C-alpha positions in Angstrom: 0.0 0.0 0.0 1.5 3.4 -1.0 1.2 6.5 1.2 -1.3 9.2 0.3 -0.2 12.0 -2.0 1.2 15.0 -0.1 1.8 13.0 3.1 5.6 13.6 3.0 6.3 9.9 2.8 8.0 8.7 -0.3 8.5 5.2 -1.8 11.9 4.7 -3.3 13.0 1.7 -5.2 16.3 0.5 -3.7 18.7 0.0 -6.6 20.8 -2.6 -4.8 17.7 -4.8 -4.2 15.5 -6.8 -6.5 13.0 -4.7 -8.4 10.1 -5.8 -6.3 11.6 -4.5 -3.1 10.6 -0.9 -2.1 12.0 1.2 0.8 9.7 3.4 2.7 11.4 6.7 3.3 9.8 9.4 5.4 11.0 12.8 4.5 9.2 15.1 6.9 10.4 18.3 5.2 9.9 19.3 1.6 13.6 20.5 1.6 15.1 17.2 2.7 17.3 15.4 0.1 18.9 12.0 0.0 22.2 11.3 -1.7 22.6 7.7 -2.7 25.3 5.8 -4.6 28.2 6.1 -2.2 30.1 3.1 -0.9 32.9 2.8 1.7 36.1 2.6 -0.3 38.5 2.5 2.6 38.7 2.8 6.4 41.4 4.7 8.3 42.0 4.1 12.0 43.9 6.9 13.6 45.6 7.1 17.0 46.4 10.4 18.6 48.8 10.7 21.6 49.1 13.3 24.4 49.2 16.9 23.1 48.1 16.0 19.6 45.5 18.3 18.1 42.2 16.6 17.2 40.7 18.5 14.3 44.1 19.4 12.8 45.0 15.6 12.7 41.6 14.8 11.1 42.3 17.5 8.5 45.8 16.2 7.9 44.4 12.7 7.4 41.8 14.0 4.9 44.5 15.8 2.9 47.1 13.0 3.1 44.8 10.3 1.9 42.7 12.4 -0.5 39.4 11.9 1.3 37.1 14.2 -0.7 33.9 12.4 0.5 33.7 10.4 3.6 32.8 10.4 7.3 34.3 10.4 10.7 32.4 7.4 12.1 33.5 7.3 15.7 36.0 8.5 18.2 36.9 7.8 21.9 39.5 9.3 24.1 40.3 12.2 26.4 41.1 15.9 25.9 42.8 18.5 28.1 41.3 21.5 26.3 38.7 21.9 23.6 37.1 24.6 21.6 33.7 24.1 19.9 30.8 26.2 18.9 27.1 25.8 19.1 24.1 27.7 17.9 22.8 30.3 20.4 19.5 31.4 18.8 16.6 30.3 16.7 17.2 33.1 14.1 17.0 32.3 10.4 20.7 33.3 10.0 22.8 31.3 12.5 24.4 32.9 15.5 27.2 30.9 17.0 28.6 30.8 20.5 32.3 29.7 20.8 33.4 27.9 24.0 36.8 26.8 25.1 37.1 24.3 28.0 40.4 23.8 29.9 39.8 20.6 32.0 39.9 16.8 31.7 37.3 15.8 29.2 36.1 12.5 27.9 35.1 12.2 24.2 31.6 10.6 24.3 31.1 10.8 20.6 32.5 12.5 17.5 31.1 12.1 14.0 30.1 13.9 10.9 30.5 14.0 7.1 33.4 15.0 4.9 32.3 16.7 1.6 34.7 18.2 -0.9 37.5 17.5 1.6 35.9 19.6 4.3 34.8 18.0 7.5 31.6 19.0 9.4 32.0 17.4 12.8 30.0 17.4 16.0 31.0 16.0 19.3 29.8 15.3 22.8 32.2 15.7 25.8 31.9 14.8 29.4 33.6 16.9 32.1 33.3 17.5 35.8 30.2 19.7 35.3 28.4 17.4 32.9 28.1 16.9 29.2 28.5 19.5 26.5 28.7 19.4 22.8 28.8 21.2 19.5 30.8 21.7 16.3 34.4 20.7 16.6 36.9 23.6 16.2 40.7 23.8 16.0 42.7 23.7 19.2 41.3 20.6 20.9 44.4 19.0 22.6 44.5 15.3 23.5 45.0 14.5 27.2 46.1 10.8 27.2 45.0 9.3 23.9 42.3 9.5 21.2 41.3 6.9 18.7 39.1 7.6 15.7 37.8 5.9 12.5 37.5 7.7 9.2 35.8 6.3 6.1 36.5 7.4 2.5 33.5 7.1 0.2 33.5 6.3 -3.5 30.6 7.4 -5.7 28.9 10.7 -6.6 30.8 13.6 -4.9 29.1 16.0 -2.6 29.9 19.6 -1.5 28.4 22.2 0.8 27.0 25.3 -0.9 25.3 28.2 0.9 21.5 28.4 0.9 19.5 31.6 0.9 20.3 32.3 4.6 24.0 31.6 3.9 24.0 28.2 5.7 26.3 25.7 3.8 24.1 22.8 2.9 25.0 19.4 1.4 24.5 19.2 -2.3 25.7 17.2 -5.3 29.0 18.7 -6.5 
């Protein structure tokens, strides 16, 4: 049974499956877009030691291995300082708040997409006062160690281009 027209639910035929198999995909917003056709071409596992810089090492790995499209899949470890930003309002044009923490922090998660060689990464940290998170910035220094996994995709390339409000959004390159 197919969903009603205008319901925001779309049936897509999954190309990797037999023709009779359909995937129900709910896209609640008219502006949402799905980008298929990518496959994991290679996985890189990276170890960072005390005083290594987190984002800078990720950017170095992206450049060294030519990761134009990919993802940071996971990370674990500890930091001694970290700068990140988060949105601070509901305005149409984003307003960011930058925070730098200087204390022992555990990386609870770190992930995001790499498009056109540029990572867009978010993380959650745990410190003495609780959990915080946001967009990873340069200057996050490893305390004891950090380990992360980066995937390089093959397939149609993506890039981020600004929308009407100036927000860089994922699009086909």
